[in-house]
C-alpha positions in Angstrom: -11.8 -39.8 15.6 -13.4 -41.9 18.3 -17.1 -40.9 18.8 -16.5 -39.4 22.0 -14.0 -37.1 20.2 -16.7 -36.0 17.4 -19.3 -36.1 20.5 -17.4 -33.1 22.0 -16.6 -30.9 19.0 -20.1 -31.0 17.6 -20.9 -29.6 21.6 -18.1 -26.9 21.3 -19.9 -25.7 18.3 -23.3 -25.8 19.6 -22.2 -23.6 22.3 -20.3 -21.3 20.8 -23.5 -20.1 18.1 -25.7 -20.2 21.3 -22.7 -17.7 22.8 -23.1 -16.0 19.9 -20.9 -16.1 17.0 -21.3 -16.6 13.6 -19.4 -20.2 12.6 -17.1 -21.9 14.9 -14.7 -24.1 13.0 -11.7 -26.8 14.2 -8.5 -27.2 12.2 -5.2 -29.0 13.5 -1.9 -26.4 14.2 -0.8 -27.3 10.7 -1.2 -24.3 7.7 0.6 -26.2 5.1 0.3 -24.6 2.0 -0.4 -21.5 3.6 3.1 -20.9 5.3 5.1 -20.4 2.2 2.0 -18.2 0.7 2.9 -15.8 3.9 6.6 -15.8 4.0 6.4 -15.2 0.2 3.8 -12.3 0.6 6.5 -11.2 3.5 9.4 -11.1 0.9 7.9 -9.3 -1.3 7.7 -6.7 1.4 4.2 -6.3 1.0 3.6 -6.1 4.9 5.0 -2.5 4.6 5.7 -0.6 7.9 3.7 -3.6 10.2 7.2 -5.0 11.0 5.7 -6.7 13.9 5.0 -9.4 10.6 7.8 -10.0 9.2 9.8 -10.4 12.4 7.0 -13.3 14.1 7.1 -14.7 10.3 8.5 -18.0 12.3 6.1 -18.1 14.9 3.6 -17.1 12.8 4.0 -20.3 10.6 4.8 -22.3 13.7 1.8 -22.4 16.5 2.8 -24.9 18.5 5.9 -22.7 19.2 3.2 -20.5 21.0 1.3 -22.7 22.8 3.8 -26.2 22.6 0.6 -28.4 23.7 -1.8 -27.3 20.9 -3.7 -30.2 19.0 -6.6 -28.5 17.8 -8.0 -25.2 16.7 -11.3 -23.6 16.7 -11.5 -20.8 14.9 -14.3 -18.9 15.7 -15.7 -16.0 13.4 -18.4 -13.5 14.0 -20.0 -10.6 11.5 -20.5 -6.9 11.9 -21.9 -5.9 8.9 -24.0 -2.5 9.6 -26.2 -2.4 6.8 -26.4 -1.2 3.3 -27.3 2.6 4.4 -23.3 3.2 5.7 -22.0 3.5 1.7 -24.3 6.0 1.3 -21.3 8.4 2.9 -18.8 6.8 0.0 -21.6 6.9 -3.2 -22.8 9.8 -2.8 -21.1 13.4 -3.8 -24.3 15.0 -1.8 -23.0 13.2 1.0 -19.8 12.6 1.2 -17.6 16.3 0.5 -18.5 16.8 3.9 -18.6 13.7 5.9 -16.0 11.3 6.5 -16.3 7.3 6.9 -15.2 5.4 8.5 -14.5 1.3 7.6 -17.6 -1.2 9.0 -15.3 -2.8 11.7 -14.9 0.5 13.8 -18.6 2.4 14.6 -19.2 1.2 17.6 -17.0 -1.1 20.5 -13.2 -2.3 19.6 -13.9 -5.8 18.2 -10.8 -7.7 20.3 -12.0 -7.3 23.6 -15.8 -8.5 22.8 -14.4 -11.9 20.6 -11.5 -12.5 23.5 -14.7 -12.5 25.8 -16.5 -15.2 23.8 -13.6 -16.9 23.0 -13.2 -17.3 26.8 -16.3 -18.4 27.5 -16.6 -20.7 25.6 -13.2 -22.1 26.6 -15.2 -22.2 30.6 -17.8 -24.7 28.5 -14.5 -26.8 27.1 -13.9 -26.9 30.9 -17.4 -27.9 31.8 -17.4 -30.6 29.2 -13.5 -32.5 30.1 -14.1 -31.6 34.0 -11.4 -28.9 33.9 -8.7 -30.8 32.0 -8.2 -28.8 28.5 -6.1 -26.0 28.5 -6.0 -23.3 25.4 -5.0 -20.0 25.2 -6.6 -17.3 23.0 -5.9 -15.2 20.1 -7.7 -12.0 18.5 -6.1 -10.0 15.7 -2.8 -9.7 18.4 -0.6 -12.2 18.2 1.7 -14.7 15.7 -1.0 -16.9 14.8 -2.5 -17.1 10.8 -6.2 -16.5 11.7 -6.6 -16.9 7.6 -5.3 -19.5 6.9 -7.0 -21.4 10.2 -10.4 -20.3 8.9 -9.5 -21.6 5.5 -8.6 -25.0 6.9 -11.3 -24.8 9.8 -14.0 -24.4 6.7 -15.5 -21.1 7.5 -14.7 -19.5 4.3 -11.8 -19.3 1.9 -9.7 -16.6 1.0 -10.9 -14.1 -1.6 -9.0 -12.2 -4.4 -9.0 -9.2 -2.0 -7.0 -11.6 1.0 -10.8 -11.1 3.0 -12.3 -14.6 4.1 -15.5 -14.5 2.6 -18.0 -17.5 3.8 -21.1 -18.7 1.8 -23.8 -18.1 4.3 -22.2 -14.8 5.7 -19.8 -13.0 3.1 -16.7 -11.2 4.2 -18.3 -9.1 7.0 -16.7 -11.8 9.5 -13.8 -11.1 12.2 -12.0 -13.3 14.1 -10.5 -14.9 16.7 -8.6 -17.8 17.3 -8.5 -20.6 20.5 -5.9 -23.1 20.8 -6.5 -26.4 22.2 -4.2 -29.0 24.0 -6.9 -31.5 23.2 -8.0 -33.8 20.6 -10.8 -32.6 18.8 -12.8 -33.8 15.2 -11.6 -31.2 12.8 -13.3 -29.9 9.4 -12.8 -29.5 5.7 -10.9 -26.7 4.9 -13.2 -24.3 2.6 -13.4 -24.4 -1.0 -12.8 -21.3 -3.7 -16.3 -19.6 -4.6 -14.7 -16.3 -6.2 -14.7 -18.0 -9.9 -13.9 -15.3 -11.8 -15.1 -12.5 -10.3 -12.5 -9.6 -9.8 -15.2 -6.9 -8.7 -12.6 -6.6 -6.1 -9.9 -5.9 -8.2 -11.6 -3.4 -9.7 -12.6 -1.3 -7.3 -10.0 -1.1 -5.4 -9.5 2.6 -5.8 -4.9 2.3 -5.1 -4.7 -0.3 -7.8 -3.6 -2.2 -4.7 -4.6 -6.0 -5.2 -2.1 -6.5 -7.6 -2.8 -9.7 -8.7 -5.5 -12.2 -7.2 -5.6 -13.0 -3.9 -2.2 -10.9 -3.5 -2.5 -7.1 -1.3 0.4 -4.9 -1.4 -0.6 -3.1 1.8 1.5 -0.3 0.8 -0.7 1.4 -1.9 -4.2 -0.5 0.5 -5.9 3.1 1.7 -6.8 0.5 5.3 -2.8 0.4 5.6 -2.4 3.7 4.6 -4.9 5.4 7.1 -4.7 3.2 9.7 -1.1 1.7 10.4 1.6 4.4 8.1 2.7 6.8 10.7 4.1 8.7 8.2 3.4 11.2 5.4 0.8 9.4 3.5 2.5 9.4 -0.2 1.5 12.1 -2.7 0.0 10.2 -5.5 -1.6 7.9 -3.5 -3.8 10.9 -1.0 -6.6 11.8 -3.5 -7.6 8.4 -4.5 -8.3 7.8 -0.6 -11.3 10.3 -1.3 -13.3 10.6 2.3 -12.3 7.8 4.2 -10.6 8.7 7.4 -10.2 5.1 8.7 -10.2 2.1 6.6 -11.9 1.5 3.0 -14.0 -1.7 2.6 -14.9 -1.0 -1.5 -13.5 -4.2 -2.0 -16.3 -5.5 0.3 -19.0 -3.4 -1.0 -18.2 -4.6 -4.4 -18.0 -8.5 -3.5 -20.9 -10.4 -4.7 -21.7 -12.7 -2.2 -21.9 -9.3 0.3 -25.8 -9.3 -1.3 -27.2 -11.7 0.8 -24.7 -10.5 4.3 -27.1 -10.4 6.8 -27.1 -7.1 9.0 -24.9 -7.6 12.8 -27.2 -8.1 15.6 -24.3 -8.1 18.0 -24.9 -5.0 20.2 -21.1 -3.8 20.7 -21.2 -3.4 16.9 -23.9 -1.3 16.1 -22.9 2.1 14.2 -23.1 4.8 17.2 -24.9 7.6 15.6 -21.3 10.2 16.0 -19.7 7.8 14.1 -22.1 7.1 11.1 -21.0 9.6 8.6 -19.1 12.1 11.2 -19.4 15.9 9.3 -15.5 16.3 8.3 -15.2 20.3 9.8 -16.5 19.3 14.1 -13.8 16.5 13.3 -11.1 18.8 12.2 -11.5 20.4 16.2 -10.9 17.7 17.6 -8.7 17.9 20.7 -6.7 15.0 22.0 -8.3 14.7 25.0 -11.2 14.6 23.0 -10.4 12.4 20.7 -9.2 9.5 23.6 -13.1 10.6 24.9 -14.8 10.1 21.8 -12.1 6.9 20.3 -12.7 5.2 23.9 -12.8 1.2 23.3 -12.7 1.2 19.5 -10.5 0.7 17.3 -9.9 4.6 16.1 -8.0 4.8 19.1 -4.9 2.7 18.1 -3.9 5.0 15.6 -3.8 9.0 17.7 -4.6 11.9 17.7 -1.8 13.0 15.4 -2.1 10.2 12.9 -6.0 10.4 12.8 -5.7 14.3 11.8 -4.2 13.9 9.2 -6.0 11.5 8.1 -8.7 14.6 8.3 -7.3 16.4 6.7 -6.5 14.9 4.1 -9.9 13.9 3.5 -10.8 17.4 3.7 -7.9 18.3 0.9 -9.8 15.7 -1.4 -13.2 16.7 -0.8 -13.5 19.9 -1.0 -12.1 19.7 -4.5 -15.0 17.3 -5.2 -17.4 19.9 -3.5 -15.3 21.9 -7.0 -16.2 19.9 -9.6 -19.8 19.6 -8.4 -20.3 22.9 -8.4 -18.5 23.9 -12.0 -21.0 21.4 -13.3 -23.7 22.9 -11.7 -23.0 26.3 -13.1 -22.3 24.0 -16.8 
């Protein structure tokens, strides 16, 4: 790469950090070996009801099919960690049998428009730097783009054994966005794996969804069961979900790389009080209109009211049984 290209790449990274991204990495649109891994995962039907993954597999593995002029890919991450306090809803029995657990990324605003707005701002700056010559296309977890593969290639982090991106400096509490560009930039070195012999995430998974290191069977994953599965939750998995009503996070809570994770400074990701460990008895009475208002501009709205009620009902049944067991233990 020439000096001008390197300089432009550095400027893009500096601007991205100032805009509010935790990381900015740059890579080529060729995902290489990740195509085989993705196709194998889909062929094993580990994607469950997420048919968009199988239908769009050819586009997802060929980025140029979405943006034919693509020459470089900018990958951005944003930290969404809410803090260790949120973990009490899972760990403290005196709290959890009354309250529902919502995953860290859904405690406030929907991250899609937040990250998209920042990427649009970055695109405007790139146009300024290139005198309007650059063209781009933005994706935030809503298109045929393999964000995790690109994040590894762009040096942001590696895919952990729980299949989530992990970075050396910020752990795994990261959300990703991608900007495809028609200009040549200087590419970063791919991230290397630092999981070592650790298997804490595998051991912590309540439903044994991590069937082998780096491979998750979504059909058993609590995040999938509560967020993607439209029908009934399999009977054998319902008790294992506990008080969770949206998402899980268990594999991230135990990850050693998250011990030094910093709480997000992004205002849009600061936990709303009414979503931090909400009372289950109050959630069960939420009407459809109230649901739409309560979860406006929040990831939970996507699953709609009926699925949300299903999740809450399951949590109440599970935590009622837990409460009875605690009472019997106290009596003994």
